[in-house]
C-alpha positions as CSV (number, residue, x, y, z in Angstrom):
1,M,-4.2,117.8,83.5
2,E,-5.3,114.4,83.1
3,K,-5.0,112.9,79.6
4,L,-8.7,112.7,78.8
5,K,-9.2,116.3,79.1
6,T,-6.0,117.1,77.0
7,D,-7.4,114.7,74.3
8,I,-10.8,116.5,74.4
9,L,-9.1,119.9,73.9
10,E,-7.2,118.7,71.2
11,L,-10.3,117.3,69.4
12,L,-12.3,120.4,70.1
13,K,-9.4,122.7,68.9
14,E,-9.5,120.8,65.5
15,D,-13.3,121.4,65.3
16,A,-15.2,122.9,68.0
17,R,-18.8,121.6,66.6
18,R,-17.7,118.0,67.7
19,S,-20.5,116.7,69.9
20,P,-19.6,115.0,73.2
21,D,-21.0,111.7,71.7
22,L,-18.8,111.8,68.7
23,I,-15.6,112.6,71.2
24,A,-16.6,109.7,73.2
25,T,-16.7,107.5,70.4
26,M,-13.3,108.8,69.1
27,L,-11.7,108.3,72.4
28,D,-13.5,105.0,73.4
29,V,-14.7,106.5,76.6
30,P,-18.3,106.9,78.1
31,E,-20.3,110.0,76.9
32,A,-21.0,110.9,80.4
33,E,-17.1,111.3,81.2
34,V,-16.7,113.5,78.2
35,T,-19.5,115.7,79.0
36,Q,-18.4,116.0,82.7
37,A,-14.8,116.9,81.5
38,I,-16.2,119.5,79.0
39,Q,-18.3,121.2,81.7
40,E,-15.2,121.2,84.2
41,L,-13.0,122.6,81.4
42,E,-15.6,125.5,80.8
43,K,-16.2,126.2,84.6
44,D,-12.3,126.5,85.1
45,H,-11.9,128.8,82.1
46,V,-9.6,126.4,80.3
47,I,-12.2,126.5,77.4
48,V,-12.7,130.1,77.3
49,K,-15.0,130.4,74.2
50,Y,-15.8,128.5,71.0
51,A,-14.9,130.3,67.9
52,T,-15.1,130.1,64.1
53,V,-11.8,130.7,62.0
54,V,-13.1,132.9,59.1
55,N,-11.1,133.5,56.0
56,W,-11.9,137.2,55.6
57,S,-10.1,137.3,52.2
58,K,-13.2,135.4,50.8
59,V,-15.8,137.7,52.1
60,S,-16.6,141.1,50.4
61,D,-16.1,142.9,53.9
62,E,-12.5,143.8,53.6
63,K,-10.6,144.2,57.0
64,V,-7.0,145.6,57.5
65,T,-5.0,143.9,60.2
66,A,-1.7,144.9,61.5
67,L,1.0,143.6,64.0
68,I,2.4,146.3,66.1
69,E,5.6,145.8,68.1
70,V,5.5,148.1,71.1
71,Q,8.4,148.9,73.6
72,I,7.1,150.1,76.9
73,T,8.5,151.1,80.3
74,P,6.9,148.7,82.9
75,E,4.9,150.3,85.9
76,R,6.3,149.9,89.4
77,G,4.6,147.1,91.1
78,R,2.5,145.9,88.2
79,G,5.1,145.5,85.5
80,F,3.5,145.1,82.1
81,E,0.1,144.1,83.2
82,G,-1.5,147.7,83.7
83,I,-0.4,148.7,80.3
84,A,-1.3,145.6,78.6
85,E,-4.7,145.8,80.1
86,R,-5.1,149.6,78.9
87,I,-4.1,148.5,75.5
88,Y,-6.4,145.3,75.2
89,L,-9.4,147.1,76.4
90,Y,-9.5,149.2,73.0
91,P,-12.2,147.6,70.5
92,E,-9.6,147.7,67.6
93,V,-7.1,145.3,69.4
94,K,-7.7,141.6,68.7
95,S,-4.7,140.3,70.5
96,V,-1.9,141.5,72.9
97,Y,1.2,139.3,73.7
98,L,4.1,139.8,76.1
99,M,7.2,138.9,74.2
100,S,10.9,138.5,74.7
101,G,13.5,140.1,72.7
102,A,13.7,143.8,71.0
103,Y,10.2,144.8,71.9
104,D,7.8,144.1,75.0
105,L,4.3,143.8,73.6
106,L,3.0,142.4,70.1
107,V,-0.6,144.0,69.6
108,E,-2.8,142.8,66.7
109,V,-5.2,145.5,65.5
110,E,-7.9,145.4,62.9
111,G,-9.7,148.2,61.3
112,K,-11.7,148.9,58.1
113,T,-8.8,150.9,56.3
114,L,-5.1,151.6,56.6
115,K,-6.0,155.2,57.8
116,D,-8.1,153.6,60.6
117,V,-5.2,151.5,61.9
118,A,-2.7,154.4,61.4
119,S,-5.0,156.6,63.4
120,F,-5.4,154.1,66.3
121,V,-1.5,153.9,66.5
122,S,-0.9,157.7,66.4
123,N,-4.0,158.8,68.4
124,K,-4.4,155.9,71.2
125,L,-1.4,153.7,71.1
126,S,1.6,156.2,71.1
127,P,0.3,158.7,73.4
128,I,0.2,156.3,76.4
129,D,3.0,157.6,78.7
130,A,4.6,154.0,79.0
131,V,4.9,153.5,75.4
132,L,8.4,154.2,74.2
133,S,8.1,153.2,70.5
134,T,6.0,151.3,67.9
135,K,6.8,149.6,64.7
136,T,3.6,148.6,62.6
137,F,3.4,145.8,60.0
138,F,0.5,145.3,57.9
139,I,-0.7,141.8,57.1
140,L,-1.1,141.7,53.4
141,K,-2.3,137.9,53.1
142,K,-3.0,135.1,55.7
143,Y,-1.9,131.6,54.5
144,K,-2.3,129.7,57.7
145,Q,-3.8,130.4,61.0
146,D,-4.4,128.5,64.0
147,G,-3.2,125.4,62.0
148,I,-5.8,126.0,59.3
149,I,-4.5,126.4,55.8
150,F,-6.7,129.1,54.0
151,E,-5.7,128.6,50.3
152,D,-6.3,125.4,48.5
153,Y,-3.1,124.3,47.0
154,E,-2.6,121.8,44.1
155,D,-0.1,119.0,44.2
156,D,2.7,119.0,41.8
157,Q,1.4,117.1,38.9
158,R,4.6,116.9,36.9
159,L,5.9,113.6,36.0
160,L,9.0,112.5,37.7
161,I,12.1,112.1,35.4
162,S,14.9,109.7,36.3
163,P,18.2,109.8,34.7
């Protein structure tokens, strides 16, 4: 991918609301080139969606998020693809990753309560024939997501003491 498109992607990743005009100024290129590059990136599904990162802990609508390690038996001819597709089609599932290591898939699930997530694991995920085992981890607090720090942190204001 050409450097201009990569630079545009980096700038949009930081802030998806940046206008082509602003990006053109930041990269010192004509706005028409930026607009054309963005249209090509959208057409080729490199840019899939423009999204907002929300710190849900600051909103009264509480949600429970869990990460689930899943060991599976790959399907003949399709490997992990068919099972991953079956899992990611559930509305509770936010992300699915093929992993290396002790488990095969990492599934991010969201529910209103712990019981909702537990019900998903026991009633929908575990009964899938190819699923050998699951291990569920509930997220207690998010400090950083997609490079964005959620909590305001204070610099250490103590005075330096030298011997």
